[in-house]
C-alpha positions as CSV (number, residue, x, y, z in Angstrom):
1,M,0.0,0.0,0.0
2,I,1.1,3.6,-0.7
3,D,0.5,5.9,2.2
4,I,-0.5,9.2,0.5
5,Y,0.2,11.3,3.5
6,E,3.7,9.8,3.9
7,I,4.5,10.3,0.2
8,L,3.3,13.9,0.2
9,K,4.6,14.7,3.7
10,I,1.4,16.2,4.9
11,S,-0.9,15.8,7.9
12,Q,-3.6,13.1,7.9
13,D,-6.1,15.9,8.7
14,A,-5.3,17.6,5.3
15,S,-8.3,18.3,3.1
16,I,-8.5,17.0,-0.5
17,E,-7.7,20.5,-1.7
18,E,-4.5,20.5,0.4
19,V,-3.6,17.1,-0.9
20,K,-4.0,18.3,-4.5
21,Q,-1.9,21.4,-3.9
22,Q,0.9,19.4,-2.3
23,L,0.7,16.9,-5.1
24,Q,1.4,19.6,-7.7
25,I,4.5,20.7,-5.8
26,E,5.8,17.2,-5.6
27,L,5.1,16.5,-9.3
28,R,7.1,19.6,-10.3
29,K,10.0,18.7,-8.0
30,W,10.4,15.1,-9.1
31,S,9.8,16.0,-12.8
32,Y,12.8,18.2,-12.6
33,R,14.9,15.5,-10.9
34,I,14.1,13.1,-13.7
35,N,17.0,14.8,-15.6
36,A,19.6,14.3,-12.8
37,P,23.0,13.3,-14.1
38,Q,23.2,10.2,-11.8
39,L,21.4,7.1,-13.2
40,E,20.4,6.1,-9.6
41,H,18.8,9.5,-9.0
42,R,16.9,9.4,-12.3
43,Q,15.6,5.9,-11.5
44,E,14.4,7.0,-8.1
45,A,12.7,10.0,-9.6
46,E,10.9,7.8,-12.1
47,R,9.6,5.5,-9.3
48,M,8.4,8.5,-7.3
49,L,6.6,10.0,-10.3
50,Q,4.8,6.7,-10.9
51,R,3.5,6.8,-7.3
52,L,2.5,10.5,-7.6
53,E,0.6,9.8,-10.8
54,Q,-1.2,6.9,-9.0
55,I,-2.2,9.4,-6.3
56,Q,-3.4,11.8,-9.0
57,D,-5.5,9.1,-10.6
58,R,-7.0,8.2,-7.2
59,I,-7.9,11.8,-6.6
60,M,-9.8,12.0,-9.9
61,E,-11.6,8.7,-9.2
62,E,-12.7,10.1,-5.8
63,E,-13.9,13.4,-7.3
64,N,-15.8,11.7,-10.1
65,K,-17.8,9.5,-7.8
66,P,-21.5,10.1,-7.6
67,I,-22.4,12.0,-4.5
68,S,-24.2,9.0,-3.0
69,Q,-21.0,7.0,-3.1
70,K,-18.7,9.6,-1.5
71,D,-17.6,9.3,2.1
72,D,-19.5,11.3,4.6
73,D,-16.6,13.6,5.1
74,S,-16.0,14.6,1.5
75,Q,-13.1,16.9,2.4
76,K,-10.9,14.1,3.7
77,F,-9.0,11.8,1.4
78,L,-8.3,8.1,1.7
79,P,-4.9,7.4,3.2
80,S,-3.7,4.6,0.9
81,I,-3.9,3.1,-2.5
82,Q,-3.1,-0.3,-3.9
83,T,-0.1,-0.7,-6.2
84,E,1.5,-3.5,-8.3
85,M,4.7,-3.5,-6.2
86,E,3.6,-4.0,-2.6
87,R,6.6,-6.3,-1.8
88,S,9.1,-3.5,-1.5
89,E,7.1,-0.3,-1.2
90,M,8.1,0.9,2.3
91,S,11.8,0.2,1.7
92,E,11.6,2.1,-1.5
93,I,10.0,5.1,0.3
94,Q,12.8,5.0,2.9
95,K,15.5,5.0,0.2
96,E,13.8,8.0,-1.5
97,R,13.7,9.9,1.8
98,Q,17.4,9.3,2.3
99,W,18.3,10.4,-1.2
100,E,16.0,13.4,-0.9
101,Q,17.7,14.5,2.4
102,S,21.2,14.2,0.9
103,D,20.1,16.0,-2.2
104,I,18.7,18.9,-0.2
105,I,22.0,19.2,1.7
106,Q,24.0,19.2,-1.6
107,D,21.7,21.7,-3.1
108,Q,22.0,24.0,-0.1
109,E,25.8,23.8,-0.3
110,R,25.7,24.9,-4.0
111,L,22.9,27.4,-3.7
112,S,25.0,30.5,-3.0
113,D,26.9,30.3,-6.3
114,T,26.0,27.5,-8.7
115,I,22.2,28.0,-8.9
116,V,22.5,31.8,-9.3
117,I,25.2,31.4,-12.0
118,D,23.2,28.8,-13.8
119,E,20.1,30.9,-13.8
120,N,21.9,34.0,-15.0
121,T,23.7,31.9,-17.7
122,L,20.4,30.4,-18.8
123,R,18.7,33.8,-19.0
124,E,21.5,35.1,-21.2
125,A,21.2,32.0,-23.4
126,V,17.5,32.3,-24.0
127,K,18.0,35.8,-25.4
128,S,19.7,34.2,-28.3
129,G,16.9,31.7,-28.9
130,D,18.6,28.7,-27.3
131,R,15.7,26.2,-27.0
132,E,17.6,23.9,-24.6
133,A,18.3,26.8,-22.3
134,M,14.6,27.7,-22.4
135,Q,13.6,24.2,-21.4
136,K,16.2,24.1,-18.5
137,L,15.2,27.6,-17.3
138,G,11.6,26.7,-17.4
139,S,12.2,23.5,-15.5
140,Y,14.3,25.3,-12.9
141,L,11.6,28.0,-12.3
142,L,8.9,25.4,-12.0
143,T,10.7,23.5,-9.4
144,A,13.6,25.3,-7.7
145,G,12.5,28.9,-8.5
146,G,11.1,31.2,-5.9
147,L,7.4,31.9,-5.1
148,G,5.3,33.0,-8.0
149,Q,7.8,31.9,-10.7
150,D,5.6,29.1,-12.0
151,Q,4.0,31.2,-14.7
152,E,7.4,32.3,-16.1
153,G,8.6,28.7,-15.9
154,E,5.6,27.5,-17.9
155,Y,6.2,30.3,-20.4
156,W,9.8,29.1,-21.2
157,I,8.7,25.4,-21.3
158,R,6.0,26.4,-23.9
159,E,8.6,28.4,-26.0
160,A,11.0,25.5,-26.0
161,A,8.3,23.1,-26.9
162,K,7.1,25.3,-29.8
163,Q,10.7,25.2,-31.1
164,G,10.8,21.4,-31.1
165,D,12.6,20.5,-27.8
166,A,11.4,17.0,-27.0
167,E,11.9,17.3,-23.2
168,A,10.0,20.6,-23.2
169,M,7.2,18.9,-25.2
170,R,7.0,16.1,-22.6
171,C,7.0,18.6,-19.7
172,L,4.3,20.7,-21.3
173,G,2.2,17.6,-21.8
174,H,2.4,16.9,-18.1
175,L,1.6,20.5,-17.3
176,F,-1.6,20.2,-19.3
177,L,-2.6,16.8,-17.8
178,Q,-2.3,18.3,-14.3
179,K,-4.5,21.3,-14.9
180,E,-7.7,20.5,-12.9
181,Y,-8.7,17.6,-15.2
182,L,-10.3,19.9,-17.7
183,K,-11.1,18.1,-21.0
184,D,-9.5,20.8,-23.2
185,Y,-6.3,20.6,-21.2
186,L,-6.3,16.8,-21.3
187,K,-6.5,16.9,-25.1
188,K,-3.6,19.3,-25.3
189,G,-1.7,17.2,-22.8
190,K,-1.9,14.1,-25.0
191,E,-1.0,16.1,-28.1
192,W,2.2,17.3,-26.6
193,L,3.1,13.9,-25.2
194,V,2.6,12.4,-28.7
195,K,4.8,15.2,-30.2
196,A,7.5,14.5,-27.6
197,A,7.4,10.7,-28.3
198,Q,7.5,11.3,-32.0
199,A,10.5,13.6,-31.5
200,G,12.3,10.7,-29.8
201,S,11.6,11.1,-26.1
202,I,11.7,7.6,-24.8
203,Q,10.3,8.7,-21.4
204,A,7.4,10.3,-23.2
205,M,6.7,7.1,-25.1
206,R,6.4,5.1,-21.8
207,E,4.4,7.8,-20.0
208,L,2.0,8.1,-22.9
209,G,1.5,4.3,-22.9
210,L,0.8,4.3,-19.2
211,V,-1.7,7.2,-19.3
212,L,-3.6,5.5,-22.2
213,L,-3.7,2.2,-20.3
214,Q,-5.0,3.8,-17.1
215,G,-7.9,5.5,-18.9
216,N,-8.5,8.1,-16.2
217,R,-7.0,11.3,-17.5
218,L,-7.2,10.2,-21.2
219,K,-9.6,7.8,-22.9
220,K,-8.3,4.3,-22.5
221,D,-6.8,3.0,-25.7
222,R,-5.0,-0.4,-25.2
223,K,-3.8,-0.7,-28.8
224,E,-2.1,2.7,-28.8
225,A,-0.9,2.2,-25.3
226,E,0.9,-1.0,-26.2
227,K,2.3,0.6,-29.3
228,W,4.0,3.3,-27.3
229,L,5.2,1.0,-24.5
230,R,6.7,-1.3,-27.2
231,K,8.5,1.6,-28.8
232,A,9.9,2.7,-25.4
233,G,11.0,-0.9,-24.7
234,E,12.6,-1.3,-28.1
235,A,14.5,2.0,-27.5
236,G,15.9,0.5,-24.3
237,D,13.6,1.8,-21.6
238,V,13.8,-0.8,-18.8
239,A,10.6,0.4,-17.0
240,A,8.6,0.0,-20.2
241,M,10.0,-3.5,-20.7
242,K,9.0,-4.5,-17.2
243,E,5.5,-2.9,-17.6
244,L,4.9,-4.8,-20.8
245,G,6.2,-8.0,-19.3
246,F,4.0,-8.0,-16.2
247,R,0.9,-6.8,-18.1
248,L,1.2,-9.3,-20.9
249,M,1.9,-12.2,-18.5
250,K,-1.3,-11.4,-16.4
251,G,-3.5,-9.9,-19.1
252,D,-3.6,-6.7,-17.0
253,G,-4.9,-4.0,-19.4
254,L,-3.4,-5.8,-22.4
255,K,-4.4,-9.0,-24.1
256,R,-2.7,-11.9,-22.3
257,N,0.3,-13.2,-24.2
258,E,2.7,-15.2,-22.0
259,K,5.3,-15.6,-24.8
260,W,5.7,-11.9,-25.3
261,G,5.3,-11.2,-21.6
262,K,8.3,-13.5,-20.9
263,Y,10.2,-11.9,-23.7
264,W,9.9,-8.4,-22.2
265,L,10.6,-9.6,-18.7
266,T,13.7,-11.3,-19.8
267,K,14.9,-8.2,-21.5
268,A,14.2,-6.2,-18.4
269,A,16.0,-8.8,-16.2
270,H,19.0,-8.8,-18.5
271,A,19.1,-5.0,-18.2
272,G,19.3,-5.4,-14.4
273,D,15.7,-5.1,-13.2
274,L,15.4,-7.2,-10.0
275,E,11.6,-7.4,-10.0
276,A,11.6,-8.9,-13.5
277,K,14.3,-11.3,-12.6
278,K,12.4,-12.5,-9.5
279,K,9.2,-12.9,-11.5
280,L,11.0,-15.1,-14.0
281,E,12.7,-17.2,-11.3
282,N,9.3,-17.7,-9.5
283,D,7.7,-18.8,-12.8
284,S,10.5,-21.2,-13.5
285,Q,10.2,-22.8,-10.0
286,E,6.4,-23.2,-10.5
287,H,6.9,-25.1,-13.8
288,K,9.4,-27.6,-12.3
């Protein structure tokens, strides 16, 4: 089980509006860390974003319930949600907390010079139309910037996306998907994620596949979802390989196909994924 209040670091007395507000803060923070130079940090950020997106989907399910099915205290939110990876959930949360604390300390040590220099350098670069600098400045302002800088951060993400930056397209897609679940924003969110995937963003391919499988923020489309997950897997994305493997083996969201499920789990295991390796080992023992 994922403890929503533990993940978001808020009180259990928080209202659903407070949960939503803190969720947006965490989504922006971990979306920025997905680009960390260290592989371990990027992998941890991916896992955290998956949990945050599960929380986001759970919120929408709760808000879309008929009034007769809602809890008596509609301002409170359920404290936990079921996930596919219960076996190691709490240990993973502790690992993320340890990394987050060390990351904060390192950021504070660099804050007086590195961050300021980086922002000034980026601002100079965007004047010459550098789209990568636009994307980085936008991401910085959305996550590490000061109070009230979200609007400027989104502006630079939009400008970089318009100029064809794949990472900015992916970020913009997420920004639209997070905007109060309005249909027009959801449509734009999908459009930008598709553009990012078509521009070669492997992460966008996987994320698009997952959103289309879940069917909450976007209309469920299993065929298109599998297409993008396969593209991400073929491009070397281990998380997509594992997702395909587990879903195809169980028929979870996708048509059951044990042969292809084993194929993708094997690729993920060979790439170092421990969950995929354990699943294959357990299946092997059962068939002896």
